[in-house]
TORZARO-998558 format. One line per field, with one value per residue (C-alpha): residue number from 1; y, z, x. Coordinates in Angstrom, 3 decimals, padded with zeros to 6 digits. Each point is the difference from the previous one (the first is absolute). Layout:
N
resi = NUM; ...;
north = Y; ...;
up = Z; ...;
east = X; ...;
//
This chain:
110
resi = 1; 2; 3; 4; 5; 6; 7; 8; 9; 10; 11; 12; 13; 14; 15; 16; 17; 18; 19; 20; 21; 22; 23; 24; 25; 26; 27; 28; 29; 30; 31; 32; 33; 34; 35; 36; 37; 38; 39; 40; 41; 42; 43; 44; 45; 46; 47; 48; 49; 50; 51; 52; 53; 54; 55; 56; 57; 58; 59; 60; 61; 62; 63; 64; 65; 66; 67; 68; 69; 70; 71; 72; 73; 74; 75; 76; 77; 78; 79; 80; 81; 82; 83; 84; 85; 86; 87; 88; 89; 90; 91; 92; 93; 94; 95; 96; 97; 98; 99; 100; 101; 102; 103; 104; 105; 106; 107; 108; 109; 110;
north = -000.289; 001.486; -000.367; 003.668; 001.474; 001.122; -003.478; -001.545; 002.464; -000.779; -003.764; 000.396; 002.039; -002.547; -002.867; 001.684; 000.891; -003.599; -001.271; 002.614; -001.208; -003.639; 000.709; -001.348; 002.996; 002.498; -002.068; -000.177; 003.726; 000.752; -002.301; 001.684; 003.422; -001.244; -001.219; 003.306; 001.989; -002.078; 000.781; 003.703; -000.181; -001.679; 002.756; 002.722; -001.498; -000.599; 003.524; 001.796; -002.126; 000.319; 003.736; 000.876; -002.568; 000.418; -003.118; -002.476; -002.875; 000.531; 000.179; -003.089; -001.953; 001.072; -001.064; -003.382; -000.601; 000.987; -002.346; -002.861; 000.461; 000.044; -003.184; -001.644; 000.862; -001.116; -003.269; -001.177; -003.308; 001.574; 002.087; -002.982; -000.781; 003.308; 002.385; 003.499; 002.883; 002.264; -002.437; -000.550; 003.725; 000.553; -002.690; 001.521; 003.409; -001.574; -001.640; 003.289; 001.786; -002.564; -000.014; 003.785; -000.101; -002.568; 002.238; 003.009; -002.060; -000.936; 003.659; 000.975; -002.824; 000.995;
up = -003.289; -002.413; -003.690; -000.841; -002.941; 002.283; 001.471; -003.487; -001.124; 003.017; -000.566; -003.674; 000.886; 002.587; -002.429; -002.781; 002.313; 001.220; -003.567; -000.860; 002.823; -001.086; -002.500; 001.629; -001.004; 001.457; 003.162; 000.309; -000.574; 002.667; 002.436; -000.705; 000.521; 003.302; 001.113; -000.927; 001.746; 003.139; -000.274; -000.273; 002.982; 002.097; -000.778; 000.678; 003.293; 001.328; -000.785; 001.336; 003.135; 000.717; -000.599; 002.428; 002.666; 001.836; -000.772; -001.005; 002.113; -001.002; -003.713; 000.249; 001.762; -002.565; -002.874; 001.591; 000.414; -003.632; -001.333; 002.187; -001.119; -003.618; 000.549; 001.664; -002.993; -002.577; 001.640; 001.121; -001.318; -002.051; -001.925; -001.903; -001.365; -001.861; -000.764; 000.208; -001.652; 002.948; 002.514; -002.196; -000.372; 003.741; 000.756; -002.386; 001.546; 003.358; -001.434; -001.506; 003.274; 002.033; -002.468; 000.208; 003.789; -000.134; -002.335; 002.273; 002.940; -001.951; -000.864; 003.650; 001.052; -002.271;
east = -028.963; -002.408; 000.646; 000.588; 001.879; 002.816; 000.290; 000.026; 002.679; 002.154; -000.373; 000.946; 003.089; 001.137; -000.568; 001.972; 002.877; 000.079; 000.172; 002.632; 002.263; -000.315; 002.763; 003.210; 002.137; -002.456; -000.257; 003.776; 000.382; -002.601; 001.794; 003.353; -001.572; -001.420; 003.444; 001.631; -002.746; 000.595; 003.702; -000.820; -002.360; 002.686; 002.478; -002.571; -001.179; 003.490; 001.185; -003.083; -000.366; 003.728; 000.005; -002.801; 001.004; -003.307; -002.036; 002.711; -001.302; -003.630; 000.870; 002.221; -002.760; -002.575; 002.278; 000.690; -003.739; -000.612; 002.673; -001.227; -003.611; 001.155; 001.996; -002.998; -002.190; 002.568; 001.036; -003.450; -001.300; -002.755; 002.524; 001.374; -003.450; -000.265; 002.869; -001.404; 001.819; -000.774; 001.499; 003.068; 000.601; -000.534; 002.570; 002.538; -000.634; 000.875; 003.122; 001.212; -000.720; 001.942; 002.889; 000.200; 000.141; 002.816; 001.977; -000.577; 001.280; 003.135; 000.566; -000.286; 002.319; 002.861;
//
């Protein structure tokens, strides 16, 4: 890319945000927010997909593919070399989503 002022500004913002999230408490809070957002998404998807009852199988297949791709990214060999905040938060989003779907299944079973 060319070295423009906009490019320099964007690089400076990304660098400062990266340094800001190096603090362990900020990193932990972002990971907890990611888990809770995944939990919210699981509740929202299960209620809207169950309410319309039109594309249940397509939505379920899409969600399985998304969780499997996330697991493939998180548990690959190159992941253990460098722990990325984005990959960690994506994995916790997946965990919260899956946990929410398990709880919805228990609610439907009782």
